[in-house]
Residue, then its C-alpha position, 0 to 999 in steps of 0.5 A: m500500500t502506498i500513501s499519496v500526498d495529493d490531499l495536502p493543502p497547497a501551502i502552509r503558513v510559516g511565520p509571514h510566508d506561505i510555503q507551497f507544497a510541490r512535487l520533486g522532479a523525477a531525478d530528485a525523487k530517486g535520492n530524496y524523500g523531500t526537500f525544502v527549497p528556500a529560494e522557491q519557498q517550496i517543500q518538494l515531496q515525492q508523489e507517494y510514500s510507503s506509509g502515512s507515518m513516512a509521509a507525515e515524518t517527511v513533511l514534518h522534517e522539511l517543515l523544520h528545515a523551513i522553520f530554520a530558514v525563515a527564523t534564520v536559526q543557526v546551531k551556534q545560537g545554542e539549544e535553548h534558543i533554538v528550542s524556543v524559536v522552533a516552539t514559537y513557530l510550531a505554535q504559529i503553524i498549528r494555529d494558522n494551518p488547521e487544514f494541515v493539522a487535520w491532514l497530519k492527524v489522519t495521515v500519521r495513522k495510515 
C-alpha cells in the first residue's frame, strides 16, 4: 500500500510566508524523500510514500528545515534558543494551518 500526498493543502503558513507544497522532479525523487527549497519557498515531496507515518515524518522534517530558514536559526545560537524559536513557530503553524493539522492527524495513522 502506498500513501499519496495529493490531499495536502497547497501551502502552509510559516511565520509571514506561505510555503507551497510541490512535487520533486523525477531525478530528485530517486535520492530524496523531500526537500525544502528556500529560494522557491517550496517543500518538494515525492508523489507517494510507503506509509502515512513516512509521509507525515517527511513533511514534518522539511517543515523544520523551513522553520530554520525563515527564523534564520543557526546551531551556534545554542539549544535553548533554538528550542524556543522552533516552539514559537510550531505554535504559529498549528494555529494558522488547521487544514494541515487535520491532514497530519489522519495521515500519521495510515
